[in-house]
C-alpha positions as CSV (number, residue, x, y, z in Angstrom):
1,X,111.8,-146.1,56.9
2,X,111.9,-143.5,59.8
3,X,110.8,-140.1,59.3
4,X,112.3,-136.7,61.0
5,X,109.5,-134.3,61.6
6,X,110.8,-130.7,62.1
7,X,109.2,-127.8,63.4
8,X,107.7,-124.9,61.3
9,X,110.2,-122.7,63.0
10,X,113.4,-125.4,62.4
11,X,115.9,-124.2,59.4
12,X,118.7,-126.2,58.6
13,X,121.6,-124.2,57.3
14,X,124.9,-125.7,56.3
15,X,128.4,-124.4,54.8
16,X,130.9,-126.0,52.0
17,X,134.1,-125.5,51.0
18,X,134.3,-125.0,47.3
19,X,137.9,-124.7,46.2
20,X,140.9,-126.5,44.3
21,X,141.1,-129.2,47.1
22,X,137.3,-130.1,47.1
23,X,135.0,-131.7,44.6
24,X,132.4,-130.3,43.1
25,X,128.7,-130.8,44.2
26,X,126.9,-133.0,41.8
27,X,124.2,-132.3,39.4
28,X,122.0,-134.7,42.2
29,X,122.8,-132.5,45.1
30,X,122.4,-129.2,43.4
31,X,118.9,-130.0,42.3
32,X,117.6,-130.7,45.2
33,X,119.4,-128.1,47.6
34,X,119.4,-123.9,47.9
35,X,122.4,-122.7,47.6
36,X,124.2,-119.4,47.3
37,X,127.5,-118.9,45.9
38,X,129.8,-116.3,46.7
39,X,133.0,-116.0,44.2
40,X,134.6,-113.0,45.2
41,X,134.1,-111.7,49.3
42,X,135.7,-108.5,50.2
43,X,136.4,-109.1,54.0
44,X,137.6,-105.2,54.1
45,X,133.8,-104.4,54.2
46,X,133.1,-105.7,57.3
47,X,133.3,-104.4,60.3
48,X,136.1,-105.5,62.8
49,X,134.7,-106.3,66.1
50,X,136.8,-105.0,69.2
51,X,136.1,-108.1,70.9
52,X,134.4,-110.8,71.5
53,X,130.5,-110.6,69.9
54,X,128.2,-110.4,72.7
55,X,125.4,-113.7,73.0
56,X,122.6,-111.7,72.8
57,X,123.4,-110.4,69.2
58,X,123.3,-114.3,68.5
59,X,119.8,-114.5,70.0
60,X,118.3,-111.5,68.0
61,X,119.6,-113.3,64.7
62,X,118.6,-116.7,65.1
63,X,115.1,-114.9,66.8
64,X,114.9,-113.2,63.0
65,X,116.1,-116.6,61.2
66,X,113.2,-118.1,62.8
67,X,110.5,-115.6,62.4
68,X,111.7,-113.0,59.4
69,X,108.4,-110.9,60.8
70,X,110.3,-110.4,64.0
71,X,112.1,-107.5,64.3
């Protein structure tokens, strides 16, 4: 059996589409995964971008995900 060692600063994040065109997750999957379900999302509550998002914004977000103590 092969193993994969992940450093403490690596997070694995994914998304899944859950609507009438997809099947639900099995109880076994839900038992082993941390999931957040958004039933109703108000997209008008989010500011509209006036153009491309600067790369630096993503770098700052990545730093916070890796080290939540890093502002």
